[in-house]
C-alpha positions in Angstrom: -1.7 7.5 22.4 1.4 5.8 22.2 0.7 4.6 18.9 -1.5 7.3 17.2 2.3 8.2 15.2 2.6 5.4 14.2 -0.9 5.4 12.3 0.0 9.2 11.0 3.4 7.6 9.6 1.7 4.9 7.8 -1.2 7.7 5.9 2.0 9.6 5.1 3.9 7.7 2.8 0.5 6.3 0.7 -0.6 10.2 0.6 2.2 11.4 -0.6 2.9 8.5 -3.4 -0.7 9.4 -4.9 -1.5 13.2 -4.3 0.1 13.4 -8.0 -2.4 11.8 -9.7 -5.8 14.2 -9.1 -2.8 17.2 -10.1 -1.1 16.2 -13.4 -3.3 19.4 -14.3 -2.0 22.3 -12.5 1.3 20.3 -12.4 1.5 20.1 -16.5 0.7 23.5 -16.8 3.3 24.1 -14.2 6.4 22.5 -15.9 5.3 22.7 -19.5 4.3 19.4 -20.3 2.9 16.3 -21.4 0.4 13.9 -19.1 2.6 11.2 -20.4 5.0 13.4 -18.6 3.7 13.7 -15.9 2.2 10.5 -15.0 6.1 8.8 -15.5 6.4 10.9 -11.7 4.3 7.9 -10.4 6.2 4.6 -11.5 9.2 7.8 -10.3 8.0 7.7 -6.5 6.7 4.0 -6.7 10.0 2.3 -7.9 12.7 3.4 -5.7 9.9 2.2 -2.8 9.3 -0.7 -3.7 13.0 -1.8 -4.3 14.5 -0.6 -1.7 11.9 -2.5 0.2 14.4 -5.4 -0.5 17.0 -4.1 2.3 15.6 -0.7 3.9 14.0 -2.7 6.6 17.0 -4.4 7.6 19.0 -1.5 7.3 16.7 -0.4 9.5 17.2 -2.6 12.1 20.8 -2.5 12.2 21.5 1.1 12.4 18.3 1.3 15.3 15.0 2.3 14.2 15.1 5.2 15.7 17.8 7.3 14.5 16.8 5.2 10.3 12.9 6.4 11.0 13.8 9.8 12.0 16.1 10.4 9.5 13.4 9.6 7.2 10.6 11.7 8.0 13.3 14.4 7.9 14.4 14.0 4.7 10.9 13.5 3.5 10.1 16.7 5.2 13.4 18.4 3.1 12.2 16.4 0.0 8.3 18.0 -0.3 9.5 21.2 0.4 12.0 20.6 -2.6 9.1 19.6 -5.0 7.3 22.4 -3.9 9.3 24.8 -5.3 10.8 22.3 -8.1 12.5 25.1 -11.3 11.8 21.9 -13.9 9.8 18.6 -14.5 13.6 16.8 -14.4 14.2 18.0 -11.2 10.4 17.5 -10.4 11.1 13.6 -11.1 14.5 12.8 -9.1 12.7 14.5 -6.2 10.1 12.5 -6.5 12.4 9.8 -6.6 14.1 10.3 -3.8 10.7 10.9 -2.2 10.3 7.5 -2.3 13.5 5.5 -1.5 13.0 7.8 1.8 9.4 6.4 2.2 11.3 2.9 2.3 12.8 3.8 5.2 9.7 4.5 6.9 6.3 2.3 5.6 8.0 -0.8 7.4 10.0 0.3 9.9 6.9 1.2 11.9 4.8 -1.6 11.2 7.5 -3.5 13.0 7.8 -1.1 15.6 4.2 -1.5 16.0 4.3 -4.9 15.9 6.5 -4.3 19.0 4.5 -1.9 21.1 1.3 -3.6 21.7 0.3 -6.6 23.4 0.9 -10.2 21.2 -2.7 -10.4 21.5 -3.8 -7.3 19.9 -1.0 -7.1 17.2 -3.5 -7.9 14.7 -6.1 -5.3 16.0 -3.1 -2.4 15.8 -2.0 -4.1 12.8 -5.3 -3.9 10.8 -5.5 -0.2 12.2 -2.5 0.9 10.4 -3.4 -1.2 7.1 -7.2 0.5 6.9 -4.8 4.2 7.9 -3.2 3.4 4.9 -6.1 2.5 2.5 -7.5 5.4 4.1 -4.5 7.3 2.9 -4.9 5.3 -0.3 -8.6 6.9 -1.1 -8.6 10.1 0.7 -5.0 11.5 -1.6 -7.6 12.1 -4.7 -10.3 14.6 -2.3 -7.0 16.0 -0.2 -5.0 16.8 -3.1 -7.1 18.6 -5.6 -8.9 20.0 -1.9 -5.4 22.1 -1.0 -4.1 21.9 -5.6 -7.9 23.6 -6.0 -5.0 26.7 -3.9 -2.0 26.0 -5.7 -0.7 22.7 -5.9 2.6 23.4 -4.3 0.0 22.9 -0.8 -0.3 19.7 -1.6 3.5 18.9 -0.7 3.9 22.1 1.8 1.4 20.3 4.3 4.1 16.8 3.7 6.3 19.4 5.0 4.7 20.2 8.9 3.3 16.9 9.1 7.0 14.9 8.1 9.2 17.3 10.7 6.1 17.0 13.4 6.5 13.2 12.6 10.2 13.4 13.1 9.9 14.0 16.6 7.8 10.7 17.2 10.1 8.0 15.7 9.9 4.1 16.9 11.2 2.2 19.5 15.0 0.5 18.2 14.5 -3.4 18.2 15.5 -5.4 21.6 19.6 -5.2 21.9 21.4 -8.8 19.7 24.1 -10.1 20.8 24.8 -10.8 16.8 24.5 -8.0 14.8 21.0 -8.6 12.2 21.9 -9.7 9.1 19.9 -9.2 5.4 20.0 -13.0 5.1 18.2 -13.7 8.3 15.1 -11.8 6.0 14.7 -13.5 2.9 13.4 -17.1 4.5 11.3 -19.6 3.3 8.3 -18.0 5.2 9.3 -15.3 4.0 9.5 -16.0 0.6 6.0 -17.7 0.8 4.4 -14.7 2.3 5.6 -12.9 -0.7 4.7 -15.3 -3.3 1.0 -14.2 -1.5 1.7 -10.1 -1.1 2.6 -10.5 -4.7 -0.5 -12.0 -6.6 -3.1 -10.7 -3.7 -1.8 -7.5 -5.1 -1.9 -8.4 -8.8 -4.9 -10.5 -8.0 -7.3 -8.0 -6.0 -5.9 -4.7 -4.7 -4.3 -3.3 -8.0 -6.8 -3.9 -10.6 -8.5 -0.7 -9.9 -7.5 0.4 -13.0 -9.3 -2.5 -14.9 -12.3 -2.0 -12.9 -12.3 1.4 -13.9 -11.7 0.6 -18.1 -14.5 -1.5 -17.8 -16.9 1.4 -15.6 -16.0 3.5 -18.9 -16.3 1.2 -21.8 -19.8 -1.1 -20.4 -21.5 1.9 -19.0 -20.0 4.9 -19.7 -19.1 6.7 -16.5 -17.2 10.0 -16.6 -14.0 10.5 -14.3 -15.9 11.2 -11.6 -18.6 8.7 -11.3 -15.3 6.3 -12.0 -13.4 7.7 -9.1 -16.4 7.7 -6.5 -16.7 4.4 -7.9 -13.6 3.2 -7.6 -13.2 4.9 -4.1 -16.3 2.3 -2.6 -12.7 -0.2 -2.4 -10.6 1.8 0.0 -14.0 2.7 1.6 -14.9 -0.3 2.7 -11.1 -1.0 3.8 -11.3 1.5 5.8 -14.3 0.3 7.8 -13.5 -3.3 8.3 -9.7 -3.1 9.1 -9.8 -2.6 13.1 -12.8 -5.0 13.3 -9.9 -7.5 10.2 -7.7 -7.6 12.7 -9.8 -8.0 16.0 -10.8 -11.9 13.8 -7.5 -11.6 13.5 -6.5 -11.7 16.9 -9.9 -13.8 17.8 -10.1 -16.9 14.8 -6.3 -16.6 14.1 -4.5 -16.1 11.0 -4.8 -18.5 8.1 -8.6 -18.5 8.6 -9.6 -14.9 8.1 -6.8 -14.5 5.1 -8.8 -17.3 3.4 -12.3 -15.8 4.3 -10.7 -12.9 2.6 -9.6 -15.0 -0.2 -13.2 -16.6 -0.8 -14.7 -13.1 -1.1 -11.9 -12.2 -3.5 -11.5 -14.4 -5.6 -15.2 -15.7 -6.0 -16.1 -12.1 -6.4 -13.3 -10.8 -8.5 -13.6 -13.5 -11.9 -17.6 -12.0 -11.4 -17.1 -8.3 -12.2 -16.7 -8.4 -16.2 -20.4 -10.0 -15.7 -21.8 -7.2 -13.5 -24.6 -6.1 -15.7 -25.2 -2.7 -13.9 -21.9 0.5 -13.3 -24.3 -0.2 -9.1 -23.4 -4.1 -9.7 -20.3 -3.1 -10.6 -19.5 -0.6 -7.9 -21.1 -3.4 -5.2 -19.0 -6.0 -6.2 -16.0 -3.8 -5.7 -17.2 -2.8 -2.8 -17.6 -5.6 -1.3 -14.1 -7.1 -2.7 -12.9 -4.1 -0.8 -14.3 -5.9 2.3 -13.2 -8.9 1.5 -9.6 -7.7 0.8 -9.2 -5.9 4.1 -9.8 -9.3 5.9 -7.3 -11.2 3.2 -4.7 -8.4 4.3 -4.9 -8.4 7.8 -3.9 -11.5 8.2 -1.4 -11.5 5.9 0.7 -8.5 7.7 0.3 -10.2 10.9 2.0 -13.7 9.3 4.6 -10.3 8.0 5.5 -8.7 11.3 5.7 -12.7 13.7 7.6 -14.4 10.3 11.4 -12.9 11.4 11.8 -12.1 14.9 14.5 -11.5 14.6 14.8 -9.3 12.1 10.6 -8.4 12.6 10.8 -4.8 9.7 13.6 -6.7 7.5 11.3 -9.4 7.1 8.0 -7.2 6.7 10.3 -4.7 3.8 10.5 -7.7 1.7 7.1 -8.6 1.4 5.4 -4.8 1.0 8.2 -4.8 -1.8 6.9 -7.8 -4.1 2.9 -6.5 -3.4 3.9 -2.9 -4.7 6.0 -5.4 -7.5 2.3 -7.6 -7.5 0.4 -4.0 -8.4 3.3 -2.4 -11.3 2.8 -5.9 -12.9 -0.8 -6.0 -13.2 -1.5 -3.8 -15.9 1.1 -5.8 -18.2 -0.9 -9.7 -16.5 -5.0 -7.8 -17.3 -4.7 -5.9 -20.1 -4.0 -8.1 -22.7 -6.7 -10.5 -21.8 -9.0 -7.4 -20.5 -9.1 -6.8 -24.6 -9.6 -10.3 -25.7 -12.4 -10.3 -24.2 -13.3 -7.7 -20.6 -14.5 -10.9 -18.8 -10.9 -12.6 -19.5 -9.0 -10.6 -17.4 -11.9 -10.6 -14.3 -10.9 -14.3 -14.8 -8.0 -14.4 -14.2 -6.9 -12.1 -11.9 -9.7 -14.3 -10.0 -7.8 -17.0 -10.3 -4.8 -15.5 -9.4 -6.2 -14.6 -5.6 -6.9 -18.2 -5.2 -4.0 -19.1 -6.1 -2.4 -17.0 -3.0 -3.9 -19.7 -0.7 -1.5 -21.7 -2.0 1.4 -19.9 -0.3 -0.7 -18.9 2.9 -1.4 -23.2 3.3 2.3 -24.3 4.8 1.9 -21.2 6.9 0.5 -22.9 9.7 -0.5 -20.7 13.0 -3.5 -21.1 14.3 -3.2 -18.3 16.3 
């Protein structure tokens, strides 16, 4: 039961980040804005979330995880309340940016605290479960946001107020005391650099190409928005189903073997997405890629929390920043190739997924 608050906290961040996408029509009416203006609230949340993670983990370790996480939860709750009653689009954008900033001080510190809480032989299972919960949040954010938004879009934010305030009562324990203060440069090691490269290529080549799958489903097979949503959700469902078992596999077979198994599945199948003969085949491939992704991230995440023992959250937050950088870069990298030939976009992504293995190769850790 001690780990439950960590998992709920891991769910809150991705849910809060993804809930806006399904609320675009309601927000457009509420603020008398265009779709493009409302869409800008998504990067407004994600950009500070990614950038601040370069330092947030180290700040949390230096000031104390308990204090920083509790403060971040309270700030997130107050900002969610402010978002629900924002008087204008401009104020809503600022609030969303501050929400993303607060979340930057939650996810890496929760993951580091979770890794410290469980026995070494169970880190894989715990981290795999954390990843599965975050995947579930991404998959369920449109559903939950849509259900709450059907009543009133404000409920999507007010619900987060309640959860964040409750979680503030269960912050992670502080790391063990050190003789010297935690320093930022400890998080920028060769090992963290390699893991950051793997995280960037893994997101840009696999996790972040959902938009390309959606375009393919619409352009090639004529799927409507609901059907596309169901197809894309398959990736998240796969991660939810396999996340915990993937973590168990990491504990049993080692970090790098599980990563390579996941990368092999992802690289090959991503490259074949452009050749899918039907929407059903496209959905099936995307689902299996979700299974491979669960294996890949289970191993990478465990290596990440183990990378800097003296500054666990610092190393974790740096790698996480590169994940979201890869996510942001994916459309810029693949859409031009896709418009030239749909198959080229997916082939490029598949090749980049394979490149992630080059960053993992030097990280020799059998168990």
